[in-house]
N, C-alpha and C positions, 0 to 999 in steps of 0.2 A: 504494500500500500504506500502511496506517495505521502510525503510529509507536508501537510498543509502548515503554514506558519504565518505569524505576524512578526515583522521586524520593525522596531522603532529605532531610528538612527538620526544622528546629526553629523553634519560635515562642517568643520570650521577651518577656513583658510587662515594660515599663519604667515606673517611677513608680506601680506599683500596690500598694506596700507589701509585706507579708509573704505575701500570698495567691498568690504566683507558681505554686506547685504546683497549686492549685485551678484557676487559669486555664489552665495547660497541660493539665490533665485535660479541660477543655472543648474544647480543640483536638483532643485525641485522641478524644473522644466523637464529634466531627464526622467524623473519618476513619473510625472504626469503623462509623458509621451509613451511610457511603457505599456499603457493600457491596463495595468494591474490596479485593483482597488487600492486607494491610498487616501491619506488625510494628512494635512500639515497644520501644526499649531505653532505657538511661539517658540517651542523648544525642540520639537522632533517632527520628523516625517515618518509616518507608519505606512507600511506597504504589506499587502497580503498576497500570498501565492505559494507555489512550490519552492523548495529549497534552492534549486539551481537557478530558477528564473528570478527569484527575489535577490539572491546574492549577486547575480549578474547586473541587476539594476543598481544595486548599492555600489558595485565597482564602477559602473558607468558614471554614476553621480559623483563619486570621488574623483574619477579621471577628469570630469568636466571642470571641477574646481582646481585640481592639480595642474591643469593646463595654464592657469593664470596665477598660481601661488607657489612659492618655493617649498612650502610644507603644508600638510593637511592633517588635522586631527579628526578622528572618527570615533564617535560613541555609538554603540549598538547594543540593543537588547532584543532577544528573540523569544517567542513563545511557539514551540513546535508541538502541533497537535495533529497526528496522522488522521486523515480522513475528514477533518473539519474544514468547512468553507463558510464564508460569510461572517467570520468572527469579528472583523473590523466594525461592522454595524451592530452585530448581535450583542457584543459586550456593552456598548454604550446604551443600546435600547434596554437591556436588562436593568442597568443602573437608573435610567430615567423612569422605568416602571416602578421600581422600588421607591424612588423619590416622590412619585405621585400618590403613593399610599399614605394614609394618615398615620 
């Protein structure tokens, strides 16, 4: 069975001057172009898919930043759940349902 997973990651360019936000936007552009389910917030981008496809997108996002920065820091957290899909939305929906209860 394939390993479904969520990966939350951040890519931080180091030594690139004040253009940090512009370079991070390039990483997010790569993620969104992948076609995989994803969500970006103020600290992380989360992407859902199978191990090889998710890790390939993370690498492409890092490469997009590394093309313009002498050094890149990557923080990554993964939730590997074989056979599970739709977790990106389901986890948030579960919390929202709980919050709606008195």
